[in-house]
Backbone as a ProteinNet text record, in pm:
[ID]
protein_1_A
[PRIMARY]
MKQKKSPLLTAIIIFISVAAGVVLDQYTKWLAVRHLKDQEPISLIKGFFSLHYLENRGAAFGLMQGQKTIFFIGTAVVTLVIIYFFVKLPRTKHFLPLFANGTCILIGAYGNLIDRVRLGYVVDFFYFELIDFPIFNVADIFLTVSVIVLAILILFYYQEDDLNQFGKKERL
[TERTIARY]
955.5	856.3	925.9	892.7	954.4	891	976.9	928.2	872.7	752.9	691.8	746.4	776.3	821.2	700.2	697.6	586.9	582.2	463.2	451.2	490.8	463.2	500.2	651.3	721.5	867.7	924.2	868.3	912.4	891.8	775.9	745.7	841.6	873.9	966.6	1105.7	1151.5	1283.9	1287.2	1182.8	1176.8	1175.2	1093.5	1083.9	1218.9	1286	1416.7	1519	1515.1	1608	1584.3	1458.2	1426.2	1470.3	1439.4	1478.4	1630	1704.6	1851.1	1904.1	1849.4	1892.6	1861.6	1744.7	1706.7	1795.6	1827.6	1917.9	2054.3	2106.1	2233.6	2226	2119.8	2102.3	2096.9	2015.8	2000.6	2129.4	2202.6	2330.3	2431	2438.6	2533.4	2493	2362.9	2316.8	2347.9	2333	2367.5	2516.3	2598.7	2742.3	2769.6	2697.6	2716	2679.8	2568.6	2528.6	2632.9	2675.6	2769.9	2906.7	2955.3	3092.4	3106.4	2999	3011.6	2934.6	2826.5	2744.5	2826.1	2815.5	2887.7	3039.8	3085.8	3229.7	3265.8	3390.9	3440.1	3425.1	3398.4	3391.4	3521.4	3507.7	3623.6	3654.8	3771.4	3812.1	3869.1	3807	3856	3951.9	3919.1	4007.2	4009.5	4117.2	4127.3	4082.6	3989.6	3938.7	3843.2	3812.3	3727.5	3606.1	3628.6	3518.7	3537.9	3429.1	3437	3306.8	3313.9	3196	3160.3	3039.2	2997	2852.9	2829.7	2696.5	2600.9	2479.5	2376.6	2239.7	2154.7	2016.1	1929.5	1878.6	1803.2	1653.8	1585.1	1440.8	1360.2	1427.6	1360.7	1384.2	1369.7	1391.9	1531.1	1551.6	1680.5	1718	1844	1898.6	1832.7	1771.3	1712.6	1579.8	1517.9	1389.7	1278.1	1171.9	1050.6	1078.3	1148.3	1182.1	1055.9	1055.5	948.9	817.2	812	687.9	671.4	667.4	663.5	542.7	427.4	305.9	321.2	380.3	401.3	492.1	595.3	686.3	616.1	529.1	454.8	361.3	287.3	194.8	273.2	382.1	464.8	518.4	565.3	616.8	505.5	386.7	273.1	235.9	232.4	197.6	303.2	430.3	539.4	529.4	503	489.6	377	262	147.5	174.7	238	269.9	367.9	470.4	569	506.5	422	353.8	265.8	195.8	112.5	197.4	313.4	399.6	458.5	491.9	543.4	439.4	314	206.6	185.1	192	163.6	279.9	404	519.2	531.9	560.9	591.5	719.5	720.3	838.5	933.9	1001.3	1099.7	1232	1338.3	1470.1	1471.2	1393.3	1389.7	1344.9	1256.1	1203.1	1271.5	1370.9	1445.5	1502.2	1555	1603.5	1495.6	1371.5	1264.5	1230.1	1232.1	1209	1319.7	1444	1556.5	1548.6	1513.3	1503.7	1394.2	1278.3	1169.1	1206.6	1278	1324.5	1417.3	1508.3	1602.1	1531.1	1428.9	1351	1283.3	1228.2	1164.5	1265.3	1385	1489.5	1516.4	1536.3	1563.7	1448.2	1327.6	1210.2	1189.5	1200.1	1177.4	1291.7	1414.8	1528.1	1512.8	1473.9	1454.6	1324.7	1221.1	1095.2	1114.3	1192.6	1219	1281.4	1377.5	1438.7	1334.6	1250.2	1151.1	1052.6	1011.5	917.2	985.9	1103.4	1174.7	1239.5	1297.5	1377.3	1317.4	1232.1	1179.9	1267.4	1375.7	1468.5	1542.7	1615	1695.2	1842	1912.5	2056.3	2130.7	2207.8	2291.8	2437.1	2530.9	2670.6	2775.3	2740.4	2838.1	2844.3	2965.9	2978.9	3092.8	3059.3	3159.7	3196.6	3306.1	3351.5	3390.9	3455.5	3509.4	3402.9	3283.8	3176.2	3069	3094.2	2999.4	2860.7	2858.7	2733.3	2661.2	2526.9	2455.8	2489.8	2490.9	2522.5	2409.6	2445	2346.5	2377.6	2296.2	2312.7	2292.5	2296.6	2283.3	2145.6	2040	1905.2	1896.8	1958.5	1959.8	2031.6	2136.7	2209.1	2116.6	2046.7	1952.1	1848.2	1790.1	1686.1	1739.9	1848.5	1901.8	1948	2025.6	2074.1	1956.4	1857.1	1741.3	1661.8	1642.6	1568.8	1646.6	1776.6	1859.7	1855.3	1871.3	1867.4	1730.1	1623.3	1488	1471.8	1519.9	1511.4	1587.8	1706.3	1786.9	1715.9	1659.6	1588	1470.2	1393.7	1275	1314.4	1419.2	1459	1534.8	1617.8	1709.5	1698	1639.3	1638.7	1503.2	1399.2	1266.5	1203.7	1133.6	1062.5	915.7	843	700.3	625.1	658.7	592.9	616.9	735.2	764.8	669.7	645.9	562.2	414.5	378.3	240	211.4	311.7	297.1	221.2	198.6	132.9	-5.8	-72.4	-208.1	-214.3	-101.9	-101.9	-116.7	-182.6	-209.4	-94.5	-25.5	77.9	199.3	244.3	358	450.7	577	672.8	696.1
-1384	-1329.7	-1241.1	-1261.2	-1182.4	-1044.2	-946.4	-809.5	-790.7	-734.4	-711.6	-584	-592.2	-474.2	-407.9	-279.5	-202.3	-212.8	-236.6	-235.4	-99.5	6.8	139.9	154.4	105	110.9	30.9	-86.9	-168.6	-92.9	-31.5	44.4	162	229.6	343.8	296.4	186.8	132.2	92.5	26.3	-13.8	109.9	209.5	331.5	402.7	417.4	485	405	273	187.8	198.7	195.2	209.2	346	450.3	586.1	597.7	543.3	550	473.9	356.9	278.5	347.4	409.2	480.8	602.9	672.9	787.9	742.2	631.2	576.8	545.7	479.3	445.3	571.8	667	789.5	871.6	871.1	943.8	881.7	748.9	684.2	708.7	713.2	742.8	887.9	977.2	1117.8	1129.4	1057.3	1056.8	1000.9	896.1	836.1	936.1	1004.5	1104	1215.5	1260.9	1373.7	1339.1	1217.7	1184	1086.4	1017.5	915.3	946.2	1022.2	1049.4	1122.9	1076.2	1133.6	1127.1	1032.5	1012.2	868.3	845.6	709.2	632.8	501.2	421.2	432	419.3	423.8	280.8	231.5	96.7	98.6	23.6	13.6	-103.9	-213.5	-330.4	-371.5	-339.6	-355.9	-494.8	-494.4	-618.2	-693.8	-639.4	-710.2	-627.7	-503.8	-423.3	-277.1	-216.1	-74.5	-3.3	128.8	213.9	262.8	230.6	255.4	307.2	430.9	492.9	431.6	400.4	346.5	393.6	432.8	467.2	347.9	276.5	153.2	182.2	166.5	190.8	63.3	-43.6	-171.4	-221.2	-350.1	-414.4	-475.6	-572.2	-640.2	-693.9	-678.9	-726.5	-660	-542.2	-466.2	-521.9	-612.5	-668.7	-566	-580.4	-498.5	-349	-313.8	-174.5	-88.4	25.4	123.9	85.1	-18.3	-64	-4.2	129.5	196.1	156.1	142.2	109.4	-22.9	-121.4	-251.4	-236.8	-152.2	-131.7	-62.7	34.2	103.8	7.3	-69.8	-167.6	-273.4	-320.7	-420.5	-371.3	-246.7	-190	-178.3	-138.1	-127.7	-264.3	-365.7	-501.1	-554.3	-536.9	-581.8	-512.8	-383.4	-308	-363.7	-386.3	-438.4	-577.5	-663.1	-799.1	-793.1	-709.2	-699.6	-641.2	-539.7	-482.7	-588.9	-667.5	-775.3	-870	-911.3	-1002	-935	-807.1	-734.8	-733.6	-718	-715.7	-855	-957.7	-1094.3	-1162.6	-1126	-1193.4	-1161.7	-1262.5	-1234.5	-1150	-1051.6	-965.4	-1028.1	-1134.8	-1204.8	-1207.9	-1240.4	-1249.2	-1352.8	-1457.6	-1565.3	-1513.9	-1416.2	-1364.1	-1235.5	-1190.5	-1069.6	-1078	-1193.7	-1200.1	-1168.4	-1207.4	-1176.3	-1027.5	-966.1	-821.5	-746	-785.9	-720.6	-742.8	-863.5	-896.6	-815.4	-806.9	-727.6	-580.7	-532	-393.2	-369.7	-461.4	-447.1	-455.2	-538.3	-544.3	-410.3	-350.1	-218.5	-112	-116.3	-20.3	-30.2	-150.1	-168.3	-125.9	-163.7	-129.5	21.6	88.8	234.2	310.9	262.9	331.3	338	226.4	225.4	294.3	286.3	353.9	505.3	558.8	703.1	745.3	668.3	698.8	696.3	594.5	581.9	698.3	739.7	852.1	983.2	1004.4	1131.7	1145.2	1036.9	1044.6	969.9	872	788.4	668.2	652.9	541.1	524.6	413	384.7	404.6	473.1	494.4	371.1	308.5	193.4	231.4	170.7	211.5	110	2.4	-100.5	-202.9	-238.6	-333.4	-431.2	-561.1	-666.5	-708.5	-655.3	-681.2	-827.2	-886.2	-1021.2	-1120.2	-1108.6	-1201.9	-1133.7	-1010.2	-932.7	-933.5	-912	-907.8	-777.2	-777.9	-652.8	-543.7	-420.7	-305.6	-288.3	-257.3	-250.2	-136.8	-122.2	-13.7	-65.2	24.2	-13.9	-74.3	-15.8	-70.4	-213.2	-237.6	-373.5	-471.3	-425.1	-510.4	-548.4	-447.6	-476	-578.9	-559.5	-651	-791.3	-800.9	-931.4	-1011.4	-948.8	-1018.5	-1059.9	-972.8	-1004	-1122.5	-1130.4	-1242.9	-1373.6	-1369.1	-1488.2	-1529.5	-1432.3	-1461.8	-1513.7	-1456.2	-1503	-1649.2	-1685.4	-1824.7	-1916.6	-1874.3	-1954.5	-1968.3	-1859.1	-1863.4	-1960.7	-1951.2	-2036.5	-2183.2	-2206.7	-2344.9	-2411.3	-2332.5	-2395	-2348.1	-2233	-2180.2	-2198.1	-2152.9	-2161.7	-2297.6	-2345.9	-2472.9	-2444.2	-2548.5	-2531.4	-2469.9	-2509.2	-2452.6	-2302.5	-2256.8	-2113.6	-2037.3	-2092.8	-2025.1	-2033.5	-2129	-2138.7	-2035.1	-1965.4	-1865.4	-1741.3	-1727.1	-1606.7	-1586.6	-1693.9	-1681.7	-1652.8	-1663.1	-1643.5	-1496.7	-1469.6	-1332.4	-1272.7	-1354.2	-1302.4	-1255.5	-1136.1	-1078.2	-1010.7	-1002.7	-930.3	-793.7
974	882.5	779.4	652.9	547.6	540.4	515.3	501.8	360.6	351.2	221.6	160.5	30.1	-42.3	-105	-98.2	-151.9	-304.1	-359.3	-505.5	-563.8	-489.7	-536.1	-542.4	-440.4	-440.7	-557.5	-581.4	-694.6	-825.6	-841.9	-964.3	-981.3	-872.6	-878.7	-920.9	-863.1	-897.5	-1045.3	-1092.1	-1233.2	-1322.5	-1288.4	-1368.8	-1377.4	-1264.1	-1262.1	-1342.9	-1330.5	-1405.9	-1556.1	-1597	-1739.3	-1789.3	-1711.9	-1752.6	-1767.4	-1671.3	-1677.9	-1798.8	-1825.8	-1941.2	-2072.8	-2081.6	-2203.4	-2222.5	-2113.9	-2123.4	-2175	-2123.2	-2170.3	-2319.6	-2362	-2503.4	-2589.2	-2550	-2628.7	-2631.6	-2522.1	-2518.1	-2615.4	-2617.7	-2709.5	-2854.9	-2880.8	-3016.7	-3054.3	-2959.4	-2983.6	-3017.6	-2941.6	-2970.7	-3110.2	-3147.2	-3279.6	-3389.5	-3372.9	-3473.1	-3480.5	-3366.5	-3360.3	-3419.3	-3391.4	-3428.6	-3545.9	-3582.8	-3686.3	-3814.9	-3803.9	-3922.2	-4028.1	-4151.3	-4265.4	-4247.4	-4168.8	-4145.9	-4183	-4199.4	-4219.5	-4088.2	-4094.7	-3972.1	-3892	-3760.5	-3671.3	-3628.1	-3664.3	-3627.4	-3485.9	-3396.2	-3258.7	-3244.1	-3309.2	-3315.6	-3462.5	-3529.1	-3674.7	-3720.8	-3815.6	-3872.1	-3782	-3663.5	-3568.8	-3527	-3477.5	-3422.2	-3457.5	-3506.6	-3541.8	-3508.1	-3511.9	-3496.5	-3635.9	-3677.9	-3815.3	-3811.4	-3851.6	-3845	-3947.1	-3899.8	-3987.9	-3940.2	-4034.6	-4004.5	-4045	-3945.9	-3967.7	-3960.5	-4070.1	-4075.9	-4054.6	-4018.4	-3995.9	-3854.3	-3838	-3707.8	-3708.1	-3621.8	-3614.7	-3752.1	-3787.7	-3912.9	-4034.5	-4013	-4122.9	-4173.1	-4100.5	-4141.4	-4123.8	-4197.6	-4186.6	-4203	-4306.8	-4334.9	-4345.1	-4275.1	-4285.5	-4220.3	-4141.3	-4078.3	-3937.8	-3927.6	-3797.2	-3713	-3774.1	-3698.6	-3625.4	-3690.6	-3627.1	-3505	-3515.3	-3402	-3285.3	-3315.6	-3209.5	-3137.7	-3216.1	-3157.6	-3079.5	-3137.4	-3069.6	-2936.6	-2933.4	-2808.9	-2704.7	-2747.5	-2655	-2598.7	-2684.2	-2639.2	-2542.8	-2577.3	-2489.4	-2353.5	-2355	-2229.4	-2144.3	-2204	-2129	-2072.8	-2151.4	-2105	-1987.5	-1999.8	-1892	-1766.3	-1780	-1662.6	-1597.3	-1677.3	-1623.9	-1538.2	-1591.8	-1516.7	-1393.4	-1404.2	-1287.3	-1175.5	-1209.8	-1109.7	-1050.8	-1134.7	-1091.1	-1019.4	-1054.3	-993.3	-845.4	-765	-624.7	-617.1	-532.2	-517.9	-415.9	-461.7	-379.5	-455.4	-384.4	-447.7	-559.7	-542.6	-641.5	-778.8	-780.2	-906.7	-951.1	-876.8	-914.2	-1056.7	-1100.2	-1239.3	-1342.9	-1317	-1412	-1410.8	-1292.4	-1285.2	-1360.2	-1337.4	-1404.8	-1556	-1595.1	-1736.5	-1805.4	-1743.8	-1800	-1810.4	-1711	-1712.8	-1831.4	-1854.7	-1967.4	-2102.5	-2112.9	-2236.8	-2261.9	-2156.4	-2171.5	-2213.1	-2157	-2195.3	-2345.1	-2393.8	-2535.6	-2624	-2584.9	-2665.2	-2671.1	-2556.5	-2552.9	-2618.4	-2602.4	-2664.6	-2815.6	-2876.1	-3020.7	-3061.4	-2978.1	-3009	-3015.3	-2923.6	-2923.4	-3055.9	-3104.5	-3235	-3346.7	-3346.8	-3454.1	-3453.5	-3334.4	-3324.1	-3361.3	-3307.6	-3324.8	-3462.2	-3512.5	-3634.5	-3754.4	-3726.7	-3834.3	-3862.8	-3789.2	-3802.8	-3671.3	-3659.5	-3540.4	-3575.3	-3487	-3505.7	-3454.5	-3542.6	-3508.5	-3533.4	-3457.9	-3475.3	-3434	-3364.9	-3329.3	-3442.7	-3483.3	-3594.4	-3568.9	-3563.1	-3553.6	-3695.2	-3742.8	-3879.8	-3901	-3803.2	-3817.2	-3863.1	-3806	-3842.1	-3927.1	-3968.2	-4048.7	-3985.3	-3853.1	-3778.1	-3808.6	-3818.7	-3846.4	-3743.8	-3791	-3706	-3604.7	-3478.8	-3371.8	-3275.9	-3170.2	-3072.8	-2930.5	-2834.4	-2693.1	-2664.9	-2719.9	-2698.9	-2751	-2865.5	-2922.1	-2829.4	-2764.2	-2669.3	-2553.1	-2497.7	-2388.9	-2432.8	-2551.5	-2599.9	-2624.8	-2697.5	-2735.6	-2614.7	-2528.5	-2409.1	-2320.6	-2307.4	-2222.8	-2274.9	-2405.3	-2462.4	-2440.9	-2458.7	-2436	-2289.3	-2199.5	-2055.7	-2015.6	-2070.3	-2039.4	-2079.2	-2195.9	-2240.3	-2145.6	-2104.3	-2011.6	-1877.1	-1827.5	-1699.1	-1705.2	-1810.9	-1823.4	-1842.2	-1919.6	-1946.5	-1832	-1760.4	-1664.8	-1519.6	-1494.1	-1358	-1290.4	-1354.4	-1293.4	-1319.9	-1219.6	-1229.1	-1260.5	-1294.3	-1325.7	-1208.3	-1085.6	-967.5	-956.6	-995.3	-992.2	-1084	-1200.6	-1298.3	-1260.8	-1176.2	-1128.2	-1020.4	-972.7	-866.8	-912.5	-1040	-1090.3	-1032.5	-991.1	-937.5	-789.7	-720	-574.3	-538.9	-426.6	-383	-302.4	-221.5	-132.9	-212.8	-184	-254.3	-153.4	-185.6	-101.1	-157.3
[MASK]
++++++++++++++++++++++++++++++++++++++++++++++++++++++++++++++++++++++++++++++++++++++++++++++++++++++++++++++++++++++++++++++++++++++++++++++++++++++++++++++++++++++++++++

């Protein structure tokens, strides 16, 4: 017989994980402001990767500049959707990747939301010079990697029967 995991324990683990990830994101942004703002970029690997301070008032790749309300609403909707799935997903090892993925999406969303509320913009500082990739931050890494992993999970790992499990009552 499988041991059932408490929904409260699951919620506590997710909350602590999100909090830790957001603290990491905010700490790296604080370091960027302290050491990079109004300074020349710091080249870590010449011609390839540098730390370059940027205040981004838009979304990924600088899209939707100054549209704070859309970001607030978007973060609220994402949060509600993820909570819905957290409640509906069976708490088994098989679905652990989805729990981890949803947690990482929340970390990224909240990390950037805090900047928008507190500063009116998002602090970005990682820059891949070689490919002239847009400047990004730790929260962006959580979001981008999570969306890619989610697509891979849905396309290649989970089967249709797995996704039909949302209606079942039994949970671990």
